[in-house]
N, C-alpha and C positions, 0 to 999 in steps of 0.2 A: 592264955590262948592268943597271944599277940604274934602275928607274922613278923619275922625278922629277916635281915639280910646277912646274918652272922656266919652261917655254916659254909664251909668250902670243902670240897672233896679232899680226902686224906692221901689219895694215891695208893692206898692199900685196900682195894676192893675185896669184898667177900667172894668166894668161888661162885662162878656163874656158868650158865650154859646157853646154848641156842636152841636146845630141844624143849618141846612143849609137853613131854610125856607126863611129868608130875602135875602140871597145870591142868591137862586134860583129865587126869584121874580125879583130882580134887574138885574141879568145877563140875565134873560129871555127876557128882553127888548132890549138887544143887545147894541152895541156901547161901549163895555167895553174895557178899557186899563188895561192890566196886568202889575204890577210892581213886579218882582220876586227877591228873595234873596237866600242866601246860604241854607236856610232851605228846599228849594225845591229840592236840589241835595243831601241831606243827605241819602236818600233812594237809591242813586246810589253809595254810598260808599265814598262820599266826605264830610268831616265834616264841620260844620259851626263854626262861631266864638263865638257866645254867647248863644247857646242852652245848654241843660243840660250837654252835653259832649263837650261844645265849647272849642276851642283851645286857646282862650285868657287867660284861667286859667294857661296855661303852656308855651305858645309860643307867642312872639311878632312878627308880620309879618314885612317883609322888608319895610322900609320907603323910600320915594323918596330921602330925604336928605342923608341917609346912602348909598344908591346905587350910588349916584353921587359923593360922597365925596372922594372915594379912590378905587384903584384897589383891596384892601383887602375886601372892602364891596361888590364889584361886584363878586369877587372870592367866597366869602362866599355864596352869593345868587345863583350863577350858579352851584356850587358844590352841594348844597342842592336841587336845582330845577332839576338838571340833574338826580339825583337819583329818585326824586319824579315823574318825567315826565312819566316813564314807567307805574306806577300805575294810575296816573291821566288820561293819554290818553286812558286807557282801560275802563274808566267809560262809562256806557251806559245809555240812557234815562230811567227813571222810569215811573210809572203810572201817576205821577203828570205832567211830561213833555208831555206825550202822551195825557193827558186830555186837557191841554192848546192848543195843536195843533188841537185837535178835536173841541174845542170850537171856534177856529179861522176858521176852515173849515166850521162849521155850521153857521158862521156869527155872533155869539154872542160876540166874541172878535175881536176888530177892530185894536188892536196894542199890541205889547209886548215890554216892557222895562225890561231888566234884569241887576242886579248888579253882576251877576255871570260871570266868565271868562272861563267857561267850554264848551261852544257851545252845550250844551245838548238840549236846546230848538230847535235849528236848526236840530240836529240829529233826533229829534222826529217828524220833519215835519213842525214846525212853520216857517213862512216866514216874512221877513221884520223886524227881531228882532233888536232892538237898544241895543247894548252892551255898557251900561253906563260906565263900567270900563274896556272895551277892551276885549281881548282874549289872553289866553296863547298859542294858536296855531300859533300866529304870533310873529315875532321879528322885532324890528326897530333899525336902526343905529342912535345913538345920534348925530353923526357928519355929515353924508351925508343925513340922512332922509329916506333912502331906507327901505322898509319893505320886509320881507321874511318869509319863512316857518320854523316853529319850528322843524318839522321833519328833514329838511335838516340840521339845526343847530345841532340837536342831533347826527346826523351821524358824523359831524365834531368834536364835543366834545368827542365822543367815540374814534375817531381816535387819538385825541390829548391826551387822558387819558386812554390808553388801560388797565392799571392795577388798575384803580380806582374802589374800591369796598368798600361797607359798608353795614351793616345790616339795613334794613328799616322795622320798626315796625308800623309806623303810618304816614299817609300823612296829610298835612295841607291844609286848604281851598284854599290857594294861590298856591298850587301845589308843595311846597317844603317839605323837611323833616328835622328833627333835627339831626345835626351832631356835634361832638366835634371838637374843633379848630384844633387839631393835624391831623385830617382826611382831613380837608379843605385845610390845608397849602400848599400841593403840587399839588393842582388842577390847571390845565393849562387853561387859557382863550383863546378864538380864536377871531380874529378881524372880522370886516364886510367883507364879500366876495365881495361886490360891490366896496368899496373904498379902501380896503386892510388894513386900519389902524383903522377904527372907532370902538367905544365902542357899544356893543350890549346890548339891553334891551328888555325884554318881552313887547309886545304891550299892556300893562295894566296900569291902574292908580294905582300907589302905594299909600299907606297911606301917607298923606302930600302933594300929588300932586294935580293938578287941572284937572277936567273933561274938555275936549275941548269944547270951546264955541259953535261951530256948533252942537255938539252932545246934549248939554244942550238945545239949541233952538229947536231942533227936538223933544225932549221929551216934552218941553213946548207946542209945537203945538199939539202933540198927546193928551195931557191932556186937552187943551182948547177945542178940538173937541169931547172929550169923554162924554158919558152919565153917566159913573161911572168909578171909579178906583178900581181895585181888587188887593190888596197886598197879595202876596203869599210867605210865608217862609222868611220874613225879619223882623228883630227887628227895622228897620228904624233908627238904631243908627247913621248912617252916614248921614250928611246933604245932600249929593248928591242925595239920594233917598227921604229923608224926605221932601225936598223942594217941590217935586211934589205933595205929599199928602197935604201939606199946601196950595199949589196953588189950588188944586181941592176943598178943604174945603172952601177956601175963595170965590170961584166962585159958591158955592152951589152945586157942583158935588158930589154925594154920594161916600163915601169911605168905602169899605168893606175890612176886614183883615182876612185872614186865616193863623194862626201862632201858634206854640207851645210856649206859654208864652207871657208876657207883651211886648209891643212895644212902641217906642218913639212917635208913631203916634196915640195911642189909643184915645186921647182926640178929634181927628178929625174924628174918625170912627163912622159910623152908627151902626156897629156891628163888634165884633171880634169873630171868631169861633176858638176855641182851640182844634184842632184835627190834627192827622197826615195828611200830605198833599196828599199822594197817595190815601188813601181811601176816603178822603173828596172830592177830585176833581173827582174821578171816580164816586162817587155818584152824584155829581153835573151834570156831563155829562149825566148820566142815567136818572136823573129826568127832564132834558131838552130834552129828547128824542133822545140822541146821541147813 
């Protein structure tokens, strides 16, 4: 269950449509589990990794190994993420997030699994969201295991780096920004406020890390109980999400995909709708009487 950077589109996409007819029919029966990815949050101003403007073409996200290997790696991450947090934390739910919450309230959606770390599903009103890759709003101490608030950490980082400034032109999907090394060099880290010495990490699954087993098992149970799986805005490039699509397909559970562009799960899908998520999901809610 380790997220990877290895998959790239083949250029031979499965047949797709812009029509929602099959999605409306299947979702109308209820019992749907949503699996969402970064494409659902692009309309909130948070870019994705692999879309037309995906950041992987110019930016490699932090890896688990790089973060653990040295103070320099952690300093680089926290300097970039400290500047990115202001913009990332201002993101608000878009029409797609609100539509998912509406479908949950109407009983059509029975569960939500998200690969995103932005908590926008919850901000839109969705409940019981399983955060497959964690949340940037929390931090965890690698030494004592305590978790804490990202907002409180940001206050401490600002106090430790009162003169730290840099121009921010674009935020990345993992909440950081690109910075030259000479800007990063003087950034001061702060230790865990609980144990006083521990190394702090955002409570997210970095590329190369493993999704916690209990979280994986919870997602598997949701898929086992689902009547259908609806993939929203994910290329399914990382195995941590693709595995649940394969699980559903193997069990004969219909898989529906709404995504801009080819996905790694197309071969398992009954249909892929290639449309912007906000308008497509708003139409879906309307056609189901929401």
